PLY file of the C-alpha trace (Angstrom):
ply
format ascii 1.0
element vertex 191
property float x
property float y
property float z
element edge 190
property int vertex1
property int vertex2
end_header
0.00 0.00 0.00
1.35 3.34 -0.93
0.82 5.92 1.80
-0.36 9.30 0.51
-0.53 11.79 3.36
-3.16 14.06 1.75
-5.55 11.11 1.26
-5.06 9.81 4.82
-5.88 13.05 6.70
-9.29 14.61 7.07
-9.74 17.94 8.83
-13.11 19.12 10.13
-13.90 22.34 11.95
-16.22 21.85 14.92
-17.92 24.76 16.66
-18.25 24.28 20.39
-21.06 26.30 21.91
-21.44 27.04 25.58
-24.02 28.97 27.58
-22.79 31.32 30.31
-24.38 33.43 33.02
-23.26 36.90 34.02
-24.91 38.53 37.02
-24.63 42.16 38.16
-26.22 43.61 41.31
-26.67 47.38 41.49
-27.72 49.34 44.55
-26.71 52.24 46.79
-23.40 52.30 48.65
-24.88 54.22 51.61
-28.35 54.76 53.05
-29.92 56.01 56.27
-32.06 53.89 58.57
-35.76 53.75 57.73
-35.18 54.85 54.12
-35.85 52.83 50.98
-33.01 51.49 48.85
-33.55 50.49 45.22
-31.71 47.39 43.99
-31.54 45.86 40.52
-30.22 42.48 39.42
-29.08 42.33 35.80
-28.77 38.88 34.24
-27.30 38.11 30.82
-25.87 35.26 28.78
-22.50 36.21 27.23
-22.06 32.65 25.93
-22.69 31.11 22.53
-25.67 28.86 23.34
-28.98 29.46 25.15
-28.95 29.18 28.95
-31.90 27.04 29.99
-33.98 26.71 33.16
-32.32 29.57 34.99
-33.28 30.27 38.61
-32.42 33.68 39.99
-32.35 34.43 43.74
-31.85 37.63 45.72
-31.40 37.22 49.48
-32.40 40.19 51.63
-30.65 41.11 54.89
-32.37 40.40 58.21
-32.37 44.12 59.01
-34.13 45.00 55.73
-37.73 44.62 54.68
-39.13 44.15 51.17
-41.18 47.25 50.30
-44.36 47.25 48.27
-45.67 44.36 46.25
-43.53 41.40 45.29
-41.96 42.23 41.90
-43.68 40.81 38.79
-42.98 37.13 38.06
-41.17 36.80 41.42
-41.87 34.81 44.54
-40.84 35.85 48.05
-40.16 33.36 50.84
-40.32 35.24 54.17
-38.53 32.48 56.12
-35.45 32.43 53.89
-35.83 36.15 52.98
-35.31 35.24 49.32
-36.84 36.62 46.17
-36.79 34.12 43.31
-37.45 34.26 39.58
-37.54 31.44 37.01
-36.47 32.08 33.42
-37.00 29.30 30.87
-34.30 30.42 28.46
-31.83 33.28 27.99
-30.55 33.71 24.47
-26.81 34.19 23.94
-25.71 37.84 23.69
-29.34 38.90 23.96
-30.75 41.89 25.76
-29.87 41.79 29.50
-32.77 41.04 31.82
-33.34 43.43 34.73
-35.10 42.56 37.99
-35.78 45.39 40.46
-36.84 45.37 44.11
-36.93 47.85 46.99
-35.74 47.35 50.57
-36.52 49.48 53.63
-33.33 49.77 55.66
-33.53 48.65 59.27
-30.74 48.95 61.81
-27.36 50.56 61.39
-24.37 48.69 60.02
-23.11 47.14 56.82
-25.78 45.05 55.12
-25.30 42.55 52.35
-27.61 41.60 49.50
-26.62 38.42 47.67
-27.85 37.49 44.20
-27.19 34.15 42.56
-28.25 32.49 39.32
-28.23 28.77 38.50
-29.00 27.09 35.19
-29.00 23.69 33.51
-25.58 22.14 32.95
-24.01 23.54 36.12
-24.25 27.19 35.10
-23.78 29.51 38.05
-22.88 33.10 38.89
-23.14 35.23 42.02
-23.01 38.93 42.90
-22.88 40.69 46.27
-23.75 44.30 47.09
-22.81 45.93 50.40
-24.67 48.99 51.65
-23.55 50.96 54.69
-26.60 51.99 56.72
-26.11 55.01 58.97
-28.30 56.27 61.76
-29.94 59.65 61.63
-31.04 61.90 64.49
-34.63 63.12 64.39
-35.06 65.74 67.10
-38.46 67.08 68.11
-38.82 70.23 70.21
-42.01 70.94 72.21
-42.62 74.15 74.15
-45.43 74.25 76.69
-46.45 76.71 79.38
-48.44 76.33 82.60
-50.54 79.47 81.97
-51.23 80.71 78.47
-52.85 84.04 79.44
-51.26 86.20 82.18
-52.19 89.35 84.05
-49.63 92.15 84.16
-46.99 91.17 86.72
-48.03 87.48 86.68
-45.65 84.54 86.27
-45.66 81.32 84.35
-43.25 78.52 83.59
-42.24 77.52 80.08
-41.03 73.98 79.59
-38.89 73.03 76.59
-38.68 69.30 75.84
-36.34 67.71 73.35
-36.83 64.17 72.15
-34.78 62.20 69.65
-36.95 59.84 67.60
-34.01 58.94 65.35
-31.60 56.01 65.34
-28.48 58.02 66.10
-27.61 60.29 68.99
-28.14 64.01 68.49
-25.05 65.93 69.63
-24.01 69.57 70.00
-27.57 70.86 70.20
-28.13 74.48 71.16
-31.51 75.63 72.38
-32.17 79.37 72.10
-35.32 81.11 73.32
-36.31 84.57 72.20
-38.89 86.33 74.37
-41.12 89.20 73.46
-40.31 92.58 75.02
-43.07 92.32 77.65
-41.64 89.06 79.13
-38.67 88.77 81.48
-36.72 85.64 82.53
-36.53 85.29 86.32
-34.72 81.94 86.42
-33.79 79.01 84.17
-32.72 75.45 84.86
-32.28 72.16 83.08
-29.64 70.40 81.07
0 1
1 2
2 3
3 4
4 5
5 6
6 7
7 8
8 9
9 10
10 11
11 12
12 13
13 14
14 15
15 16
16 17
17 18
18 19
19 20
20 21
21 22
22 23
23 24
24 25
25 26
26 27
27 28
28 29
29 30
30 31
31 32
32 33
33 34
34 35
35 36
36 37
37 38
38 39
39 40
40 41
41 42
42 43
43 44
44 45
45 46
46 47
47 48
48 49
49 50
50 51
51 52
52 53
53 54
54 55
55 56
56 57
57 58
58 59
59 60
60 61
61 62
62 63
63 64
64 65
65 66
66 67
67 68
68 69
69 70
70 71
71 72
72 73
73 74
74 75
75 76
76 77
77 78
78 79
79 80
80 81
81 82
82 83
83 84
84 85
85 86
86 87
87 88
88 89
89 90
90 91
91 92
92 93
93 94
94 95
95 96
96 97
97 98
98 99
99 100
100 101
101 102
102 103
103 104
104 105
105 106
106 107
107 108
108 109
109 110
110 111
111 112
112 113
113 114
114 115
115 116
116 117
117 118
118 119
119 120
120 121
121 122
122 123
123 124
124 125
125 126
126 127
127 128
128 129
129 130
130 131
131 132
132 133
133 134
134 135
135 136
136 137
137 138
138 139
139 140
140 141
141 142
142 143
143 144
144 145
145 146
146 147
147 148
148 149
149 150
150 151
151 152
152 153
153 154
154 155
155 156
156 157
157 158
158 159
159 160
160 161
161 162
162 163
163 164
164 165
165 166
166 167
167 168
168 169
169 170
170 171
171 172
172 173
173 174
174 175
175 176
176 177
177 178
178 179
179 180
180 181
181 182
182 183
183 184
184 185
185 186
186 187
187 188
188 189
189 190
């Protein structure tokens, strides 16, 4: 047998396609307690084949509360504090899918929102967003008097009360009282 190299070799080009998941989690870096933070999970397939049976989860912090209605096409499990979405198929290099939700910030500290996506064939991606939650003072001032109407030469006592309804101490407060010309301070006390 005569060996002819060109007749013995066959070359074929094979395209290998692969789905991929890319997850991005957007949200604020800082918030104050008892304010609402807007978060958005963006999911896309930068691969070359469709990603099938994708499950998307967003886990809320224990100090945060989901605000408003559960987002469209989502389910919320209060025990695990997880929002979940199911997507049948994500086309390769298609338009990114966006999933928004809103969280009311609870206590102070650094909170963490975790998003993860899983698909058929072991596809997986995860994103984490940290938000620093700061306290905020909320000072209320109430002035009351024992007698509202006085005779000339009469006396009354004014009481000024300060109360902080916020989640952070109120410091360096100055209380100033301006009296009309017909009133005179005889004594003052308090902190």
